[in-house]
C-alpha positions in Angstrom: 4.9 -41.0 -4.4 5.3 -43.4 -7.2 4.7 -43.3 -11.0 2.4 -45.6 -12.8 3.8 -48.6 -14.6 2.2 -51.3 -16.7 2.5 -53.6 -19.6 -0.9 -53.2 -21.2 -0.6 -53.1 -24.9 -4.2 -52.4 -25.9 -7.7 -52.1 -24.4 -10.1 -55.1 -24.5 -12.0 -54.8 -27.8 -9.8 -51.8 -28.7 -10.6 -51.8 -32.5 -11.8 -48.4 -33.5 -14.0 -48.3 -36.6 -14.5 -44.5 -36.8 -13.2 -41.2 -35.5 -15.7 -40.7 -32.7 -13.2 -40.5 -29.9 -11.4 -37.7 -31.9 -14.5 -35.6 -32.6 -16.1 -36.1 -29.2 -13.1 -35.3 -27.2 -13.1 -31.8 -25.6 -11.6 -30.1 -22.6 -14.0 -30.8 -19.7 -14.0 -28.5 -16.7 -16.8 -30.1 -14.5 -16.9 -33.7 -13.3 -19.1 -36.1 -11.5 -17.8 -37.4 -8.2 -17.7 -40.9 -9.5 -14.3 -42.4 -8.7 -12.1 -43.9 -11.4 -10.9 -47.4 -10.5 -7.1 -47.7 -10.1 -7.0 -50.6 -12.6 -8.7 -48.4 -15.2 -6.4 -45.5 -14.6 -3.3 -47.7 -14.9 -4.7 -49.1 -18.1 -5.2 -45.7 -19.6 -1.7 -44.6 -18.5 -0.1 -47.7 -20.0 -1.9 -47.2 -23.3 -0.9 -43.5 -23.5 2.7 -44.6 -23.2 2.4 -46.4 -26.5 2.9 -43.0 -28.2 6.0 -42.7 -30.4 9.1 -40.9 -29.2 12.5 -40.2 -30.6 15.0 -43.1 -29.9 12.1 -44.5 -27.7 13.2 -42.3 -24.8 9.6 -41.9 -23.6 10.1 -38.6 -21.9 7.9 -37.3 -19.1 6.3 -38.7 -16.0 2.8 -38.4 -14.5 2.2 -38.1 -10.7 -1.4 -38.7 -9.4 -2.0 -36.5 -6.3 -4.6 -37.6 -3.9 -6.0 -37.1 -0.4 -4.2 -34.7 1.9 -1.4 -34.1 -0.6 -3.9 -32.9 -3.2 -5.9 -30.8 -0.8 -2.8 -29.0 0.5 -1.4 -28.5 -3.0 -4.6 -27.0 -4.3 -4.9 -24.8 -1.2 -1.4 -23.4 -1.6 -1.8 -22.9 -5.3 -5.0 -20.9 -4.8 -3.4 -18.8 -2.1 -0.3 -18.1 -4.3 -2.5 -17.1 -7.2 -4.8 -14.9 -5.0 -1.8 -13.1 -3.5 -0.4 -12.5 -6.9 2.8 -14.4 -6.2 4.9 -15.2 -9.3 7.4 -17.9 -10.1 9.7 -18.3 -13.1 8.2 -20.9 -15.2 10.3 -23.9 -16.3 9.6 -23.3 -20.0 8.0 -20.8 -22.4 4.5 -21.8 -23.5 3.3 -18.9 -25.5 5.3 -17.0 -28.2 6.6 -13.6 -27.1 5.2 -11.4 -28.5 1.9 -13.1 -29.4 1.2 -12.7 -33.1 -2.2 -11.2 -33.8 -3.4 -14.3 -35.6 -2.8 -16.4 -32.5 -4.1 -13.7 -30.2 -7.5 -13.9 -32.0 -7.7 -17.6 -31.4 -6.8 -17.1 -27.8 -9.6 -14.5 -27.4 -12.1 -16.6 -29.2 -11.4 -19.6 -26.9 -11.9 -17.3 -23.8 -15.1 -16.0 -25.3 -16.4 -19.5 -25.8 -15.6 -20.6 -22.3 -17.0 -17.6 -20.5 -19.9 -17.4 -22.9 -20.9 -20.9 -21.9 -20.8 -19.9 -18.3 -22.7 -16.7 -18.8 -19.8 -14.7 -17.4 -19.6 -11.2 -18.9 -16.3 -9.7 -20.2 -16.3 -7.1 -17.4 -17.1 -9.7 -14.6 -13.7 -9.9 -13.2 -14.9 -11.8 -10.1 -16.6 -14.4 -12.2 -13.6 -14.9 -14.5 -11.3 -15.2 -11.5 -13.5 -17.7 -9.8 -13.5 -19.9 -12.9 -9.7 -19.6 -13.4 -9.1 -20.5 -9.8 -10.7 -23.9 -10.5 -7.6 -24.8 -12.5 -5.7 -25.1 -9.3 -8.4 -27.5 -7.9 -8.1 -29.7 -11.0 -11.7 -28.7 -11.7 -12.7 -31.1 -8.9 -12.0 -34.1 -11.1 -11.6 -37.4 -9.3 -8.2 -37.9 -10.8 -5.6 -35.1 -10.6 -2.3 -35.5 -12.4 0.9 -33.5 -12.5 2.9 -33.9 -15.7 6.6 -33.4 -15.4 9.8 -33.6 -17.4 12.9 -35.1 -15.8 16.3 -34.7 -17.4 17.4 -31.8 -19.6 15.2 -32.4 -22.7 15.0 -29.9 -25.5 12.0 -29.1 -27.6 11.9 -32.6 -29.1 11.2 -34.1 -25.8 8.2 -31.8 -25.3 6.9 -32.8 -28.7 7.1 -36.5 -27.7 5.5 -35.8 -24.3 2.7 -34.0 -26.2 2.0 -37.1 -28.2 1.7 -39.1 -24.9 -0.6 -36.5 -23.5 -2.9 -36.7 -26.5 -2.7 -40.5 -26.3 -3.8 -40.2 -22.7 -6.8 -38.0 -23.6 -7.9 -40.4 -26.4 -7.4 -43.5 -24.2 -9.6 -41.9 -21.6 -12.2 -40.9 -24.1 -12.3 -44.5 -25.4 -13.3 -45.6 -21.9 -16.0 -43.0 -21.4 -13.8 -40.6 -19.4 -13.0 -37.0 -20.1 -9.9 -34.9 -19.5 -8.6 -31.3 -19.4 -5.0 -30.3 -19.6 -4.2 -27.6 -17.1 -1.5 -25.2 -18.3 -1.9 -22.9 -15.3 0.0 -25.5 -13.2 3.2 -24.5 -15.0 3.0 -21.0 -13.3 4.1 -22.5 -9.9 6.7 -25.1 -10.6 8.7 -24.7 -7.4 5.6 -24.9 -5.2 4.4 -28.1 -7.0 7.9 -29.7 -6.8 7.9 -29.1 -3.1 4.5 -30.8 -2.6 5.0 -33.8 -4.8 8.6 -34.6 -4.1 10.1 -33.8 -7.5 13.8 -32.8 -7.6 14.8 -29.3 -8.6 16.0 -30.4 -12.1 12.5 -31.8 -13.0 10.4 -29.4 -15.0 6.7 -29.0 -14.3 4.9 -29.1 -17.6 1.2 -29.0 -16.8 -1.6 -30.6 -14.8 -4.4 -32.9 -16.0 -7.9 -33.4 -14.8 -9.5 -36.8 -15.5 -12.9 -38.3 -14.7 -16.5 -38.7 -15.8 -17.9 -35.5 -17.3 -20.9 -33.8 -15.7 -23.3 -33.7 -18.6 -25.4 -30.9 -17.0 -22.6 -28.4 -16.3 -22.9 -25.3 -18.5 -19.1 -25.1 -18.7 -19.0 -28.4 -20.5 -21.0 -26.9 -23.3 -18.0 -24.8 -24.4 -17.4 -25.1 -28.1 -14.1 -24.0 -29.6 -13.4 -23.9 -33.3 -10.5 -25.2 -35.2 -8.8 -23.2 -38.0 -9.6 -24.1 -41.6 -7.6 -26.8 -43.3 -6.0 -24.4 -45.8 -4.6 -22.3 -42.9 -2.2 -25.1 -41.9 -2.1 -27.7 -44.7 -0.5 -27.3 -48.1 0.2 -29.7 -51.0 3.2 -28.8 -53.1 4.3 -30.5 -56.4 
């Protein structure tokens, strides 16, 4: 199982004259079966790695899982989740306790997702069926595991986050869509076992990548961003 490497510095005709790739990007949870060529995937990964990082350490690695490895991984993840098995996650994602201001955003995002699907709040089976799709990478043609070797602190995760966003935008620029999959962080030991990562490497998230299914209701999900004055101030 190898990692992607490359020396691509920019896409062909990569000049961007507007902000379309930013405003059009969204988390896509239904994909066409159209395969993504390896050369295109490598180009996207190499472009994502142009993201800045402290001391140019470039933290984080990406593992593409395919074929029988992917099938078995997804099967075992689904089984673990259905059986209610729990693992200690490699890092804390959400604040504990969750402040009410953030809880309201979390609830609004869930309402947008399940509203697009027509799944009622009390439809536990419908909600579980949709959540389970996380562990199948939403059936995207490309399934990635994002991991963090070495003992990085919070700064390394910040740098990796910039690379993840770079990956999303690089894919968007080529007509592809993505969805980060935080649910993968719930089963780090199981994932390490399947993809050959050592015990010290932390599992950060998954990533689905491919061509969006334009007719899928789930892809009509619209989430809102908070107002500018909630997070931006000018002083002096």
